[in-house]
C-alpha positions as CSV (number, residue, x, y, z in Angstrom):
1,X,-36.0,-56.1,1.4
2,X,-35.9,-52.9,3.5
3,X,-36.7,-53.1,7.2
4,X,-40.3,-53.3,8.5
5,X,-40.2,-49.8,9.8
6,X,-39.1,-48.5,6.4
7,X,-41.7,-50.5,4.6
8,X,-44.5,-49.2,6.8
9,X,-43.3,-45.6,6.0
10,X,-43.2,-46.5,2.4
11,X,-46.8,-47.8,2.3
12,X,-48.2,-44.8,4.2
13,X,-46.4,-42.3,2.1
14,X,-47.3,-44.0,-1.2
15,X,-51.0,-44.1,-0.2
16,X,-51.0,-40.4,0.7
17,X,-49.4,-39.5,-2.6
18,X,-51.8,-41.8,-4.5
19,X,-55.0,-40.3,-3.2
20,X,-54.0,-36.7,-3.5
21,X,-55.6,-35.6,-6.8
22,X,-53.1,-35.4,-9.6
23,X,-52.8,-35.3,-13.4
24,X,-53.3,-39.1,-13.8
25,X,-56.4,-39.1,-11.6
26,X,-57.9,-36.0,-13.4
27,X,-57.1,-37.6,-16.8
28,X,-58.9,-40.8,-16.0
29,X,-61.9,-38.7,-14.8
30,X,-61.8,-36.6,-18.0
31,X,-61.9,-39.8,-20.1
32,X,-64.9,-41.0,-18.0
33,X,-66.8,-37.8,-18.4
34,X,-66.1,-37.6,-22.2
35,X,-66.4,-41.3,-23.2
36,X,-68.0,-43.2,-20.3
37,X,-66.9,-45.4,-17.4
38,X,-65.5,-48.2,-19.6
39,X,-63.2,-45.7,-21.3
40,X,-62.2,-44.3,-17.9
41,X,-61.2,-47.8,-16.7
42,X,-59.3,-48.5,-19.9
43,X,-57.5,-45.2,-19.5
44,X,-56.5,-46.2,-15.9
45,X,-55.3,-49.5,-17.2
46,X,-53.3,-47.7,-19.9
47,X,-51.7,-45.4,-17.4
48,X,-50.9,-48.4,-15.2
49,X,-49.2,-50.3,-18.1
50,X,-47.3,-47.2,-19.3
51,X,-46.0,-46.6,-15.8
52,X,-44.0,-49.8,-15.9
53,X,-41.8,-48.2,-18.5
54,X,-40.7,-45.7,-15.9
55,X,-40.4,-48.4,-13.2
56,X,-38.1,-50.4,-15.4
57,X,-36.2,-47.3,-16.5
58,X,-35.6,-46.3,-12.8
59,X,-34.5,-49.9,-12.0
60,X,-32.0,-49.7,-14.9
61,X,-30.8,-46.2,-13.9
62,X,-32.0,-44.7,-17.2
63,X,-34.2,-42.1,-15.7
64,X,-31.1,-40.1,-14.7
65,X,-30.8,-38.9,-18.2
66,X,-33.7,-36.5,-17.6
67,X,-31.5,-34.8,-14.9
68,X,-28.3,-35.0,-17.0
69,X,-29.9,-33.7,-20.3
70,X,-32.4,-30.9,-19.5
71,X,-33.1,-30.4,-23.3
72,X,-34.3,-34.0,-23.7
73,X,-36.4,-33.6,-20.6
74,X,-38.1,-30.5,-22.0
75,X,-38.6,-32.1,-25.4
76,X,-40.3,-35.1,-24.0
77,X,-42.4,-32.9,-21.7
78,X,-43.6,-30.7,-24.5
79,X,-44.5,-33.7,-26.7
80,X,-46.6,-35.2,-24.0
81,X,-48.2,-31.9,-23.2
82,X,-49.1,-31.3,-26.9
83,X,-50.6,-34.8,-27.2
84,X,-52.8,-34.1,-24.2
85,X,-54.0,-30.8,-25.6
86,X,-54.7,-32.5,-29.0
87,X,-56.8,-35.2,-27.3
88,X,-58.7,-32.6,-25.3
89,X,-59.5,-30.5,-28.4
90,X,-60.6,-33.7,-30.2
91,X,-63.0,-34.5,-27.4
92,X,-64.3,-31.0,-27.1
93,X,-65.1,-30.8,-30.8
94,X,-66.5,-34.3,-31.2
95,X,-70.2,-34.7,-32.0
96,X,-72.4,-37.2,-30.3
97,X,-74.1,-39.9,-32.5
98,X,-77.5,-41.5,-32.3
99,X,-79.4,-41.7,-29.0
100,X,-78.1,-39.9,-26.0
101,X,-75.8,-42.5,-24.6
102,X,-72.5,-41.1,-23.5
103,X,-70.6,-44.4,-23.1
104,X,-71.4,-45.3,-26.7
105,X,-70.1,-42.2,-28.5
106,X,-67.5,-44.4,-30.1
107,X,-67.6,-48.2,-29.9
108,X,-63.8,-48.2,-29.9
109,X,-63.5,-45.5,-27.3
110,X,-62.2,-48.0,-24.6
111,X,-59.5,-49.3,-26.8
112,X,-58.6,-45.8,-27.9
113,X,-58.4,-44.6,-24.4
114,X,-56.1,-47.5,-23.4
115,X,-53.7,-46.8,-26.2
116,X,-53.7,-43.0,-25.8
117,X,-53.1,-43.4,-22.0
118,X,-50.1,-45.6,-22.5
119,X,-48.6,-43.0,-24.9
120,X,-49.3,-40.1,-22.5
121,X,-47.8,-41.9,-19.5
122,X,-44.7,-43.0,-21.4
123,X,-44.2,-39.4,-22.6
124,X,-44.5,-38.0,-19.1
125,X,-41.0,-37.3,-17.7
126,X,-42.5,-36.2,-14.4
127,X,-43.3,-39.8,-13.7
128,X,-39.7,-40.8,-14.4
129,X,-38.4,-38.1,-12.1
130,X,-40.9,-39.1,-9.4
131,X,-39.7,-42.7,-9.4
132,X,-36.1,-41.7,-9.4
133,X,-36.6,-39.3,-6.5
134,X,-39.1,-41.3,-4.4
135,X,-38.0,-45.0,-4.6
136,X,-34.4,-44.5,-3.6
137,X,-35.6,-43.3,-0.2
138,X,-36.8,-46.8,0.5
139,X,-34.0,-48.9,-1.1
140,X,-31.7,-50.7,1.3
141,X,-28.4,-51.6,-0.4
142,X,-27.6,-54.0,2.4
143,X,-30.8,-56.0,2.0
144,X,-30.8,-59.6,0.6
145,X,-32.5,-58.5,-2.6
146,X,-30.5,-56.7,-5.3
147,X,-31.1,-53.0,-5.6
148,X,-32.7,-53.4,-9.1
149,X,-35.2,-55.9,-7.8
150,X,-36.1,-53.6,-4.9
151,X,-36.8,-50.9,-7.5
152,X,-39.0,-53.2,-9.5
153,X,-41.0,-54.5,-6.5
154,X,-41.5,-51.1,-4.8
155,X,-42.3,-49.5,-8.1
156,X,-44.9,-52.1,-8.8
157,X,-46.5,-51.5,-5.4
158,X,-46.6,-47.7,-6.1
159,X,-48.1,-48.3,-9.5
160,X,-50.9,-50.5,-8.1
161,X,-51.6,-48.0,-5.3
162,X,-51.9,-45.1,-7.7
163,X,-54.1,-47.1,-10.0
164,X,-56.5,-48.0,-7.2
165,X,-56.9,-44.2,-6.6
166,X,-57.6,-43.7,-10.3
167,X,-60.3,-46.4,-10.3
168,X,-62.0,-44.8,-7.4
169,X,-62.0,-41.5,-9.3
170,X,-63.4,-43.2,-12.4
171,X,-66.2,-44.7,-10.4
172,X,-67.2,-41.4,-8.9
173,X,-67.1,-39.7,-12.3
174,X,-69.1,-42.7,-13.8
175,X,-71.8,-42.1,-11.2
176,X,-72.1,-38.5,-12.4
177,X,-72.3,-39.7,-16.1
178,X,-75.0,-42.2,-15.3
179,X,-77.2,-39.5,-13.8
180,X,-76.8,-37.4,-17.0
181,X,-77.2,-40.2,-19.5
182,X,-80.8,-39.3,-20.4
183,X,-80.0,-35.7,-21.3
184,X,-78.4,-35.0,-24.7
185,X,-77.5,-31.4,-23.8
186,X,-76.0,-32.5,-20.4
187,X,-74.1,-35.3,-22.2
188,X,-72.6,-32.8,-24.6
189,X,-71.7,-30.4,-21.8
190,X,-70.0,-33.2,-19.8
191,X,-68.1,-34.3,-22.9
192,X,-66.8,-30.8,-23.5
193,X,-65.9,-30.6,-19.8
194,X,-63.8,-33.7,-20.2
195,X,-62.1,-32.3,-23.2
196,X,-61.4,-29.0,-21.4
197,X,-59.8,-30.9,-18.5
198,X,-57.4,-32.6,-20.9
199,X,-56.5,-29.3,-22.5
200,X,-55.9,-27.8,-19.1
201,X,-53.7,-30.7,-18.0
202,X,-51.7,-30.4,-21.2
203,X,-51.2,-26.7,-20.7
204,X,-50.3,-27.2,-17.0
205,X,-47.6,-29.8,-17.9
206,X,-46.2,-27.6,-20.7
207,X,-45.9,-24.5,-18.4
208,X,-44.3,-26.3,-15.4
209,X,-40.7,-25.2,-15.0
210,X,-39.4,-28.5,-13.7
């Protein structure tokens, strides 16, 4: 493995990156506001699982294709952005059912959030580029572990660190939801806010130049 000094720098940098609000954190919060805390946690788990696709791709050297083939990068980017916008519009237009209970808008919302989040993370080329740009800074070719294994180990640490930040964000959003649970109008407003956040994230991803 890399030297102790390099690993300390890696942990500090990873933590700083993880706890700066970003698209994944906002997405998890949006799912929590729209569908409840369980859906937010399942969305976080989905993002975590989907991220391993990029970790493995980086370890295998496949992420370089996004640099070598800009058209492919743009195509995957736009597909992911369109999916986010579609999810946001669906949440924005959804109607609550039964008693005012945000977390129970859909009994399958947790499973749905998990599956949707995996798809969104896999379709996010920004994550692939991040791992390809970030991890090599902390890889030591002369270390006892092979380079591909260092990629996997460091990528896993990054993934867990980012997921911990997403969980914190979900818990904070969940506290807001629990305060609004007794108000149908407030519930509807929060659900629309979650949908609007997803649409905004999708638009932001689509409009980014790189």
